[in-house]
MDTraj code that builds the backbone (N, CA, C; nanometers):
import mdtraj as md
import numpy as np

residues = "MET SER LEU THR LEU SER SER LEU ASP HIS THR TRP LEU ILE ASP LEU ASP GLY THR VAL LEU ARG HIS ASN GLY HIS LEU GLY THR GLY ASP GLU LEU LEU PRO ASP VAL HIS ALA PHE TRP GLN SER ILE PRO ASP ALA ASP THR ILE ILE LEU LEU SER ALA ARG GLU GLU LYS TYR ARG ASN SER THR LEU GLU PHE VAL THR LYS SER GLY LEU ARG PHE ASP HIS ALA ILE PHE SER LEU PRO HIS GLY GLU ARG VAL LEU ILE ASN ASP VAL LYS PRO ARG GLY LEU LYS THR ALA ILE ALA VAL ASN VAL ALA ARG ASP ALA GLY ALA GLY THR LEU VAL PRO LEU MET ILE GLU SER".split()
xyz = np.array([
    [0.1854, -1.3257, 0.7682],
    [0.0704, -1.2322, 0.8228],
    [-0.0585, -1.2355, 0.7092],
    [-0.1642, -1.2566, 0.7890],
    [-0.2711, -1.2323, 0.6929],
    [-0.3777, -1.1337, 0.7644],
    [-0.4657, -1.1090, 0.7039],
    [-0.5687, -1.0118, 0.7479],
    [-0.7189, -1.0817, 0.7097],
    [-0.7940, -1.0517, 0.8076],
    [-0.9372, -1.1042, 0.7920],
    [-1.0354, -0.9884, 0.7808],
    [-1.0833, -0.9721, 0.6593],
    [-1.1690, -0.8220, 0.6268],
    [-1.3048, -0.8642, 0.6112],
    [-1.3764, -0.7634, 0.6069],
    [-1.5272, -0.7857, 0.5756],
    [-1.5397, -0.8078, 0.4372],
    [-1.6753, -0.8354, 0.3781],
    [-1.6950, -0.8536, 0.2363],
    [-1.7274, -0.7203, 0.1791],
    [-1.7128, -0.6081, 0.2561],
    [-1.7407, -0.4782, 0.2020],
    [-1.6174, -0.4580, 0.0986],
    [-1.6331, -0.3231, 0.0244],
    [-1.5333, -0.2889, -0.0447],
    [-1.4407, -0.1978, 0.0557],
    [-1.3128, -0.1903, 0.0140],
    [-1.2152, -0.1496, 0.1134],
    [-1.1302, -0.0397, 0.0345],
    [-1.0636, 0.0511, 0.1074],
    [-0.9833, 0.1489, 0.0765],
    [-0.8259, 0.1193, 0.1188],
    [-0.7564, 0.0988, 0.0178],
    [-0.6097, 0.0615, 0.0923],
    [-0.5065, 0.1793, 0.0740],
    [-0.4578, 0.2161, 0.1769],
    [-0.3534, 0.3399, 0.1984],
    [-0.2266, 0.2604, 0.2159],
    [-0.1389, 0.2670, 0.0956],
    [-0.0335, 0.1883, 0.0935],
    [0.0952, 0.2696, 0.0631],
    [0.1831, 0.2816, 0.1711],
    [0.3077, 0.3609, 0.1460],
    [0.3731, 0.2850, 0.0457],
    [0.4619, 0.3515, -0.0419],
    [0.5654, 0.3073, -0.1263],
    [0.6945, 0.2595, -0.0856],
    [0.7673, 0.3336, -0.0340],
    [0.9021, 0.3056, 0.0161],
    [0.9138, 0.2368, 0.1176],
    [0.9726, 0.0881, 0.0969],
    [1.0243, 0.0198, 0.2170],
    [0.9022, -0.0932, 0.2338],
    [0.7937, -0.0574, 0.1489],
    [0.6747, -0.1396, 0.1584],
    [0.6558, -0.2219, 0.0260],
    [0.6556, -0.1333, -0.0814],
    [0.6308, -0.1832, -0.1997],
    [0.7579, -0.1700, -0.2941],
    [0.8275, -0.0451, -0.2575],
    [0.9589, -0.0514, -0.3516],
    [1.0627, -0.0426, -0.2546],
    [1.2030, -0.0874, -0.3003],
    [1.2990, -0.0754, -0.2060],
    [1.3104, 0.0702, -0.1486],
    [1.3526, 0.0874, -0.0410],
    [1.3549, 0.2347, 0.0421],
    [1.4632, 0.3134, -0.0132],
    [1.4271, 0.4145, -0.0638],
    [1.5151, 0.5386, -0.1276],
    [1.5822, 0.4680, -0.2482],
    [1.5260, 0.3665, -0.3104],
    [1.5838, 0.3197, -0.4387],
    [1.5848, 0.4035, -0.5456],
    [1.4978, 0.5137, -0.5580],
    [1.4929, 0.6122, -0.6442],
    [1.6172, 0.7190, -0.6363],
    [1.6781, 0.7057, -0.5339],
    [1.7860, 0.8029, -0.5018],
    [1.9199, 0.7345, -0.5703],
    [1.9235, 0.6009, -0.5619],
    [2.0269, 0.5315, -0.5957],
    [2.0523, 0.4814, -0.7316],
    [2.0274, 0.3571, -0.7645],
    [2.0336, 0.2934, -0.8795],
    [1.9089, 0.2784, -0.9640],
    [1.7869, 0.3181, -0.8901],
    [1.6627, 0.3168, -0.9522],
    [1.5565, 0.2367, -0.8635],
    [1.4431, 0.2364, -0.8939],
    [1.3052, 0.1731, -0.8227],
    [1.3392, 0.0143, -0.8355],
    [1.3135, -0.0395, -0.7378],
    [1.3057, -0.2006, -0.7322],
    [1.1772, -0.2404, -0.6572],
    [1.1159, -0.3405, -0.7313],
    [0.9840, -0.4026, -0.6479],
    [1.0143, -0.5001, -0.5483],
    [0.9652, -0.4855, -0.4326],
    [1.0088, -0.5817, -0.3057],
    [0.9319, -0.7143, -0.3413],
    [0.9965, -0.8152, -0.2768],
    [0.9527, -0.9490, -0.3050],
    [0.7950, -0.9717, -0.2707],
    [0.7227, -1.0444, -0.3546],
    [0.5909, -1.0981, -0.3406],
    [0.5031, -0.9837, -0.3380],
    [0.5412, -0.8564, -0.3813],
    [0.4417, -0.7454, -0.3989],
    [0.3443, -0.7816, -0.5011],
    [0.3663, -0.8442, -0.6194],
    [0.2629, -0.8911, -0.7083],
    [0.1523, -0.9777, -0.6556],
    [0.2017, -1.0700, -0.5849],
    [0.1184, -1.1593, -0.5075],
    [0.0086, -1.0772, -0.4071],
    [0.0530, -1.0021, -0.3329],
    [-0.0175, -0.8990, -0.2587],
    [-0.1037, -0.8230, -0.3316],
    [-0.0617, -0.7646, -0.4381],
    [-0.1700, -0.6803, -0.5123],
    [-0.2652, -0.7577, -0.5786],
    [-0.2446, -0.8944, -0.6109],
    [-0.3475, -0.9756, -0.6942],
    [-0.4600, -1.0266, -0.6029],
    [-0.4176, -1.0131, -0.4588],
    [-0.4983, -1.0528, -0.3540],
    [-0.5983, -0.9265, -0.3265],
    [-0.5819, -0.8196, -0.3632],
    [-0.6659, -0.7006, -0.3319],
    [-0.7825, -0.7031, -0.4575],
    [-0.9147, -0.7146, -0.3939],
    [-1.0228, -0.7310, -0.5009],
    [-1.0210, -0.6051, -0.5751],
    [-1.0757, -0.6379, -0.7174],
    [-1.0743, -0.5281, -0.8113],
    [-1.1721, -0.4215, -0.7683],
    [-1.2647, -0.4422, -0.6872],
    [-1.3659, -0.3328, -0.6366],
    [-1.2997, -0.2340, -0.5287],
    [-1.1996, -0.2758, -0.4754],
    [-1.1340, -0.1954, -0.3807],
    [-1.0547, -0.0688, -0.4437],
    [-1.0413, 0.0205, -0.3569],
    [-0.9573, 0.1441, -0.3831],
    [-0.8190, 0.1427, -0.3281],
    [-0.7209, 0.1832, -0.4059],
    [-0.5856, 0.1785, -0.3782],
    [-0.5194, 0.3074, -0.3801],
    [-0.4880, 0.3713, -0.2589],
    [-0.4304, 0.5013, -0.2598],
    [-0.2839, 0.4993, -0.2188],
    [-0.1944, 0.5273, -0.3085],
    [-0.0466, 0.5100, -0.2726],
    [0.0076, 0.6256, -0.2071],
    [0.0861, 0.6171, -0.0939],
    [0.1270, 0.7271, -0.0055],
    [0.2821, 0.7429, -0.0246],
    [0.3543, 0.8628, -0.0308],
    [0.4791, 0.8572, -0.0207],
    [0.5377, 1.0029, 0.0191],
    [0.6604, 0.9806, 0.0953],
    [0.7119, 1.1045, 0.1427],
    [0.8075, 1.1684, 0.0286],
    [0.8200, 1.0943, -0.1048],
    [0.9117, 1.1331, -0.1935],
    [0.8536, 1.2787, -0.2474],
    [0.9368, 1.3391, -0.2938],
    [0.9058, 1.4923, -0.3395],
    [0.8230, 1.4638, -0.4629],
    [0.7409, 1.5791, -0.4887],
    [0.6512, 1.5681, -0.6113],
    [0.7219, 1.5739, -0.7370],
    [0.8575, 1.6064, -0.7500],
    [0.9352, 1.5984, -0.8614],
    [0.9643, 1.4513, -0.9027],
    [0.9512, 1.3513, -0.8047],
    [0.9648, 1.2163, -0.8400],
    [0.8464, 1.1510, -0.8869],
    [0.7173, 1.2116, -0.8811],
    [0.5839, 1.1516, -0.8928],
    [0.5910, 1.0822, -1.0295],
    [0.6206, 1.1430, -1.1492],
    [0.6003, 1.0830, -1.2846],
    [0.6657, 0.9793, -1.3010],
    [0.7936, 0.9853, -1.2696],
    [0.9003, 0.8835, -1.2679],
    [0.8619, 0.7376, -1.1876],
    [0.7969, 0.7759, -1.0685],
    [0.7564, 0.6803, -0.9576],
    [0.6271, 0.6125, -1.0151],
    [0.5299, 0.6830, -1.0605],
    [0.4136, 0.6275, -1.0994],
    [0.4134, 0.5655, -1.2167],
    [0.5109, 0.5785, -1.2993],
    [0.5432, 0.5200, -1.4451],
    [0.5987, 0.3767, -1.4101],
    [0.6960, 0.3855, -1.3181],
    [0.7538, 0.2560, -1.2606],
    [0.6595, 0.1642, -1.2065],
    [0.5605, 0.2317, -1.1145],
    [0.4529, 0.1347, -1.0603],
    [0.3645, 0.0967, -1.1733],
    [0.3095, 0.1618, -1.2696],
    [0.2417, 0.0983, -1.3792],
    [0.2885, 0.0318, -1.4445],
    [0.4339, 0.0343, -1.4995],
    [0.5003, -0.0655, -1.5676],
    [0.5250, -0.1913, -1.5046],
    [0.5307, -0.1924, -1.3636],
    [0.5447, -0.3300, -1.2798],
    [0.4074, -0.3956, -1.2570],
    [0.3063, -0.3415, -1.3300],
    [0.1812, -0.3940, -1.3403],
    [0.0788, -0.3878, -1.1953],
    [0.1118, -0.2645, -1.1322],
    [0.0429, -0.2670, -0.9894],
    [-0.0637, -0.1524, -1.0341],
    [-0.1786, -0.1943, -1.0116],
    [-0.3048, -0.0819, -1.0289],
    [-0.2967, 0.0108, -0.8979],
    [-0.3623, 0.1308, -0.9230],
    [-0.3717, 0.2116, -0.7998],
    [-0.4609, 0.3232, -0.8625],
    [-0.5517, 0.3843, -0.7574],
    [-0.6513, 0.4989, -0.8151],
    [-0.5936, 0.6151, -0.7652],
    [-0.5446, 0.6339, -0.6716],
    [-0.4728, 0.7799, -0.6440],
    [-0.3281, 0.7705, -0.5919],
    [-0.2630, 0.8888, -0.5904],
    [-0.1452, 0.8850, -0.5210],
    [-0.1012, 1.0190, -0.4725],
    [-0.0623, 1.0202, -0.3405],
    [-0.0279, 1.1539, -0.2535],
    [0.1191, 1.1369, -0.2449],
    [0.1859, 1.2541, -0.3006],
    [0.3415, 1.2559, -0.2619],
    [0.3630, 1.3795, -0.1732],
    [0.4815, 1.3904, -0.1222],
    [0.5306, 1.5197, -0.0467],
    [0.4723, 1.4723, 0.1128],
    [0.4546, 1.3698, 0.1485],
    [0.4024, 1.3649, 0.2829],
    [0.5119, 1.3806, 0.3892],
    [0.4864, 1.3991, 0.5055],
    [0.5863, 1.4109, 0.6102],
    [0.6417, 1.2690, 0.6294],
    [0.7508, 1.2789, 0.6981],
    [0.8315, 1.1446, 0.6993],
    [0.7709, 1.0626, 0.8373],
    [0.7029, 1.1392, 0.9225],
    [0.6481, 1.0689, 1.0458],
    [0.5406, 0.9785, 1.0137],
    [0.4787, 0.9530, 1.1362],
    [0.3708, 0.8443, 1.1469],
    [0.2539, 0.8914, 1.0654],
    [0.1743, 0.7997, 1.0187],
    [0.0403, 0.8187, 0.9405],
    [-0.0581, 0.7917, 1.0372],
    [-0.1418, 0.8717, 1.0574],
    [-0.2491, 0.8318, 1.1518],
    [-0.3966, 0.8326, 1.0727],
    [-0.4527, 0.7119, 1.0940],
    [-0.5862, 0.6973, 1.0376],
    [-0.7042, 0.6818, 1.1285],
    [-0.7839, 0.7644, 1.1237],
    [-0.8909, 0.7866, 1.2337],
    [-1.0294, 0.7493, 1.1531],
    [-1.1027, 0.6673, 1.2014],
    [-1.2138, 0.6419, 1.1439],
    [-1.3211, 0.5851, 1.2457],
    [-1.4368, 0.5611, 1.2136],
    [-1.5541, 0.5042, 1.3117],
    [-1.5754, 0.3670, 1.3179],
    [-1.6370, 0.3272, 1.4334],
    [-1.6848, 0.2051, 1.4346],
    [-1.8268, 0.1960, 1.3827],
    [-1.8688, 0.0760, 1.3166],
    [-1.9927, 0.0892, 1.2552],
    [-2.0956, 0.0314, 1.3665],
    [-2.2029, 0.0537, 1.3858],
    [-2.3263, 0.0182, 1.4909],
    [-2.2974, -0.1151, 1.5153],
    [-2.2797, -0.2119, 1.4107],
    [-2.2913, -0.3496, 1.4374],
    [-2.1502, -0.4019, 1.4874],
    [-2.0627, -0.3041, 1.5083],
    [-1.9262, -0.3319, 1.5702],
    [-1.8089, -0.3495, 1.4626],
    [-1.8321, -0.3484, 1.3407],
    [-1.7277, -0.3427, 1.2517],
    [-1.6249, -0.2387, 1.2860],
    [-1.4907, -0.2626, 1.2972],
    [-1.3954, -0.1626, 1.3228],
    [-1.3541, -0.1103, 1.1756],
    [-1.3643, 0.0153, 1.1307],
    [-1.3267, 0.0389, 1.0161],
    [-1.2028, 0.0821, 0.9640],
    [-1.1051, 0.0790, 1.0753],
    [-0.9584, 0.1322, 1.0597],
    [-0.8856, 0.0120, 1.1026],
    [-0.7818, -0.0108, 0.9966],
    [-0.6967, -0.1222, 1.0266],
    [-0.5487, -0.0755, 1.0092],
    [-0.4667, -0.1017, 1.0939],
    [-0.3041, -0.0414, 1.0517],
    [-0.2227, -0.1603, 1.0637],
    [-0.1433, -0.1826, 0.9678],
    [-0.0366, -0.2808, 0.9617],
    [0.1025, -0.2153, 0.9395],
    [0.2091, -0.2587, 1.0151],
    [0.3482, -0.2288, 0.9743],
    [0.4197, -0.3416, 0.9622],
    [0.4993, -0.3364, 0.8418],
    [0.5759, -0.4319, 0.7946],
    [0.7436, -0.3894, 0.8219],
    [0.8246, -0.4891, 0.8360],
    [0.9670, -0.4419, 0.8606],
    [1.0043, -0.3718, 0.7248],
    [1.0772, -0.2798, 0.7065],
    [1.1330, -0.1909, 0.6083],
    [1.1985, -0.2910, 0.5030],
    [1.1546, -0.2735, 0.3679],
    [1.2042, -0.3548, 0.2679],
    [1.1760, -0.5127, 0.2740],
    [1.0804, -0.5369, 0.3700],
    [1.0309, -0.6865, 0.3685],
    [0.9291, -0.7071, 0.2568],
    [0.8814, -0.6046, 0.2151],
    [0.7627, -0.5937, 0.1256],
    [0.6287, -0.6354, 0.1838],
    [0.5327, -0.5866, 0.1024],
    [0.3841, -0.5968, 0.1251],
    [0.3528, -0.7508, 0.1243],
    [0.4225, -0.8200, 0.0436],
    [0.4092, -0.9521, 0.0227],
    [0.4027, -1.0574, 0.1614],
    [0.4473, -0.9768, 0.2651],
    [0.4176, -1.0471, 0.4163],
    [0.2808, -1.0564, 0.4538],
    [0.1984, -0.9836, 0.3886],
    [0.0728, -0.9883, 0.3991],
    [-0.0114, -1.0800, 0.3309],
    [0.0492, -1.1697, 0.2402],
    [-0.0216, -1.2742, 0.1674],
    [-0.0302, -1.4037, 0.2414],
    [-0.1312, -1.4688, 0.2505],
    [-0.2471, -1.4551, 0.1785],
    [-0.3414, -1.3542, 0.2478],
    [-0.4117, -1.2811, 0.1623],
    [-0.5174, -1.1901, 0.2317],
    [-0.6387, -1.2884, 0.2399],
    [-0.7091, -1.2671, 0.3584],
    [-0.8241, -1.3505, 0.3830],
    [-0.9578, -1.2510, 0.3765],
    [-1.0623, -1.2863, 0.3107],
    [-1.1884, -1.1932, 0.3116],
    [-1.2785, -1.2643, 0.3900],
    [-1.3340, -1.2161, 0.5027],
    [-1.4425, -1.2629, 0.5575],
    [-1.5669, -1.2718, 0.4848],
    [-1.6424, -1.3906, 0.5045],
    [-1.7897, -1.3834, 0.4102],
    [-1.8683, -1.3522, 0.4909],
])
top = md.Topology()
chain = top.add_chain()
for i, resn in enumerate(residues, 1):
    res = top.add_residue(resn, chain, resSeq=i)
    for name in ("N", "CA", "C"):
        top.add_atom(name, md.element.get_by_symbol(name[0]), res)
traj = md.Trajectory(xyz[None], top)
């Protein structure tokens, strides 16, 4: 799967468990990066903002973010202790027609790498 995005800067809201890290790995033998996550991360332009989302309890914040950082994944913000249900993004449509909200669901533990290559519209 690939995305076609505008040339504007973007905000990425990325769930951790099952998308970037093996689902509930922190409760067992430890966190594990899913396949091709590095390639996906490298496709995100440096000017873009990355916000990590997780239902993990706040007590796992430091160890999780330390693992993410040591894995070479940059991020700008992280929100923990979110509900386990759906995440709903509501945004407007620009007057010229650009839809400013995109949602992508990937199979659990398939990894965000399924989004490579990322395509930027010029």
